[in-house]
C-alpha positions, 0 to 999 in steps of 0.5 A, a space after each residue: 500499500 502506498 503511504 501518503 504523508 500528510 502535508 499542508 496544501 500548496 496555497 497554505 504552504 506558501 502562505 506560512 512561508 511568506 508569513 514566516 519571511 514577513 516576520 523574519 525580515 521585520 515587515 510585519 510588527 512584532 506582537 510586543 513592541 517592548 514598551 512597558 505597558 503600565 506605569 507611565 501615567 498616560 491614561 491620566 493625562 487630561 489633555 489632547 495633542 493638536 498637530 499643525 504640520 508644515 509646508 507640503 507636509 499634509 495630503 491634498 485630495 482632488 475635488 474635480 472630474 478631470 480626464 488626462 489625455 492619452 493616459 488611464 490615470 484620470 483624477 476623480 473626487 478624492 483622488 490624492 493630488 499631494 502626493 500621488 507619485 505615479 501621476 506626477 511621473 505619468 500625467 505631469 501637466 494633468 497633475 499641475 492643473 490640480 496643484 496650481 493656483 491663479 497667481 493673482 486671485 489664489 483661485 483654483 485651476 478652472 478644470 481641477 481644484 484640491 482641498 486639504 485632507 482630514 484626520 491623522 492619515 492626512 499627515 502620516 504618509 503623503 503617498 501611502 504605498 509599499 515603496 512610497 509610503 516609507 519615502 513619504 512618511 512624515 508623522 508616521 513614527 509620531 503616531 506609532 510612538 503614541 500608540 505604543 505608549 497607550 495614548 487614546 485615539 481621540 487625544 490626538 488631533 491633526 489640523 492639516 490645511 491648504 499649505 498653498 495659501 497665505 494666512 488671510 486666504 486660509 480664513 477667507 476660503 476655508 474658515 481654517 482659524 474658526 475651525 481650529 478654534 472649535 478644535 481647541 474648545 471641543 478638545 477641552 470638552 472631550 478631554 477635560 483639559 487644555 491641549 498641547 500644540 505641536 507645530 513643525 516648520 511653516 506650521 508655526 507660522 500658521 499658529 502665530 497667525 491663529 494667535 493674532 486672529 484670535 485677538 480680534 475674535 475674542 474680547 481683549 479681556 477674555 483673550 488670556 483666559 481663553 488661552 490659559 484654559 485651552 492651550 497648556 503648552 506650545 512646542 514649536 519644532 523647527 520653527 523658521 522665526 526669521 525665515 529660511 533662505 531656501 524660500 529665496 531659492 524656490 522663488 528664483 530657481 525652484 525647489 523640487 522637494 525630491 520629486 521627478 520634476 525639473 526645477 523650472 516646473 517646481 518654480 512655476 508651481 511654487 510661485 503660484 502659491 502665495 504661501 511660498 513667501 511665508 518663510 521669506 528671510 527678514 531682519 530681527 531689527 525691524 518691528 511693526 509699529 502702528 504708532 511709528 508716526 507719533 513715536 518716532 525717534 531720531 535713532 529709528 528709520 522708517 522703511 515701510 508703511 508699518 516697520 520701524 527699524 532700530 540703528 543696529 539694522 544699518 550698523 550691521 551688514 547683513 540684517 542679522 543674517 550671516 551673509 547678504 542673502 542674495 547677490 545677483 548679476 543684473 544685465 544691462 538695461 536702457 537709461 542712465 546709471 546712478 550709484 550701484 549702492 542699494 538703499 532701502 526704499 519705502 514700499 508705498 511707492 512702487 506698486 502703481 508703476 512697478 515697471 517704470 521704476 525698475 533698474 536704470 543701468 546702462 551697464 551690467 551690474 552686481 548687487 547684494 541684497 540683505 534679508 531686510 531688502 528682500 523681505 520689504 520688496 526691494 529686491 523684487 522691485 529691482 529685478 522686475 524688468 528681468 523676471 516676468 514673475 516678479 510683479 506677481 510675487 510682489 503683489 503677493 508680498 504686499 497684499 498678503 504679508 506687508 499689508 495684512 490687517 491681522 499680522 505682518 508675518 515678516 517681522 519678529 515674533 515675541 514669546 507667545 503668551 502661553 504658559 509653557 513654551 518650548 522651542 525645539 530644533 536640530 543644529 550642525 547641519 550644512 544649511 544654505 544661507 545665501 545665493 549668487 544668481 546670474 541670467 541664464 539667457 533662457 526664458 521663464 522659469 529657467 532665466 536665472 542660474 545659481 553660480 554660488 551657494 554659501 553654506 553655514 556648516 558645523 561650528 557655524 563656519 561659512 564656506 561657498 560652493 565655489 571655494 571662494 572665501 567667506 567672511 567668518 561667521 559669529 554664530 556658534 553652530 549651523 542650522 538644520 539643512 533648511 532653516 539657518 541657526 540665526 532663525 532657529 535660535 531666535 527663540 532664545 530671545 524668549 528666555 529670561 535674564 537667568 537661564 539654566 543650561 543642561 547638556 547630555 548625550 542623546 542616548 541613554 546616560 547617567 548622571 555622570 554624562 550630564 553637564 549643567 550651568 545654573 543661573 547663566 546671565 542672558 542678554 536677550 539681544 545676543 545669543 547664549 552659548 554654554 561653556 561646555 565640553 563636547 566630544 566629536 563622537 557623541 550627539 548631544 541635547 542642549 536644554 535652555 530652561 527658564 521657569 522663573 522670569 514669568 510668573 506662572 509660565 515656563 520657556 525651554 529651548 532644546 538644541 538636538 545635535 545632527 538632526 535635520 529639519 524634515 526628519 526631526 518629527 521622526 526622531 525617537 530622541 525628540 519623541 522620548 523627551 516630549 513624552 517625558 516632559 508631558 508625563 512629568 508635567 501632569 504627575 501628581 508627585 512632580 516637584 521640579 519645573 522641568 523633567 530631570 535630565 540626570 539619566 535616560 534609560 531605554 524606553 523601547 526595544 529600539 533603544 537597546 544595542 549590542 555592546 561589542 567591547 563587552 560582548 553583551 547587550 548595553 545597558 544590562 540593567 534594562 536590556 537583555 539578549 532575547 532572540 526572535 526568529 528573524 533577527 539579522 544582528 546581535 543589536 536587533 536581539 537586545 530587548 527591554 527586560 520585563 519590568 515590574 515598576 508601577 510608575 516609570 516616570 518616577 525614575 525622572 522626578 
């Protein structure tokens, strides 16, 4: 008799093999995330987290029926527009119709309109997919962290917006700020406590506009009461407080955001968005003063209808920036050639006759422009004769920024009137701070070429792409690869006259690794730099904390070494610190103003590592070697030990 062996049918066998492979390669999540399930007190924290994403960091969906010629990839209502990589590659012109706005009115294209998606899914992955999902991930790791630590789904609210629009149009078209106010009020009723605001990049500009808009929406005597009742803390992550030089690059030559499109196409797209000027660099020495004519002082100089600059603006050379923002070679134009020195002109006179008042040199000339001259329209006015987009950009600048009745966002921001403010950013990355442009001889949008770029590098040193010598910078550090250090660190002016400074390694550490300076004197007009040692092999976090200068308020600045602008919201180091600070703030036994920095222990399996010098898992008091099928290296098999602690946060109080 033939003996038949019992075995799974081929389809089932194949399924089992695929499942084993997926588990082995980490394609599927392990059942245990390695996070202690108790002891962090998350269910007792009566707050909501409100996330305001940055520029191009939330999805847009189509609200149209658009047939794309010669392609099966058409647009139907609710189809993703930003971002759908396959349509960018296949039907670029059709996709652009759904992305572009009218440069004059900011209206949608007649054939296609796009609107912001809603919910957390709108900010986690811009283009979900097996390959594109990981490449377009923005807030995914943030959400994963919250789930691992037991945060309830109704405790986190994402408030995406149409990041193509300036502040005034967000409210005019979408009632965005009315909706945001309702979200805060609903979150208060739902959770029983005020919210935590997490804003990234341009999301900080949006939140600033909301605070100013709120002053007109609520009676002045109830304004602070509303803020205290609905917002407990504000986390400004990667905030371009004095703008970003890359905004000029997008304006003049285009920034493709890593998409498979030319810089010229990217320039056309960005220049149709009035929001592209929201992060234009500006000077910290010029402020809005609605009573400037009655309070005018001899030491001040009026440069626009609402701006007053102090004498420091003209004592320095670059408007408090490392270098002049733009250097440009202007071609010859008819007329006489007066002095080539560029002077800051009042903006009120150049709207009606922009072309007639253009540059009047009969010979080629090279001019340099400071951040202040760029943000007040002097630069755009001077190139009007040489760039067809300049009048549109000038129109956006004046209408939506310089003459916005609610807020001129191209002015310095004083500390927001919120109880707890945390300013967080990465440092010591190679960051662009200045550009040299020349005519290319081609038509718009490729009419300018970059002949040189000035970077600030690690330690605040300046260097050029061409190798030309650049004057030494006075900055102690560089920016986060997108926003320069002077713009990120402007929030240090929010600190009081006495500051506690602490520096620790980013990884798990003990008290012996901590450096601390207490009651350091701080002049708000200058940067505060700690006198502490650095090991080039170690990445640090430097904390600047002030809990006494403003009664009932706390202010902190966190500098994270070697974390770039776009990835900071995915940083497990930042997420750990945010979680500890929040858990500490609401713990009944907390006695410190800020969470202790003396020690950091592994909190997740990912924090454990293999110590090759000792041939064991590092931090054996918290981690152990525990192999799971599919681990491909020793560090992957190092996992958190099972813990019986009833309250892990007590380790940090």
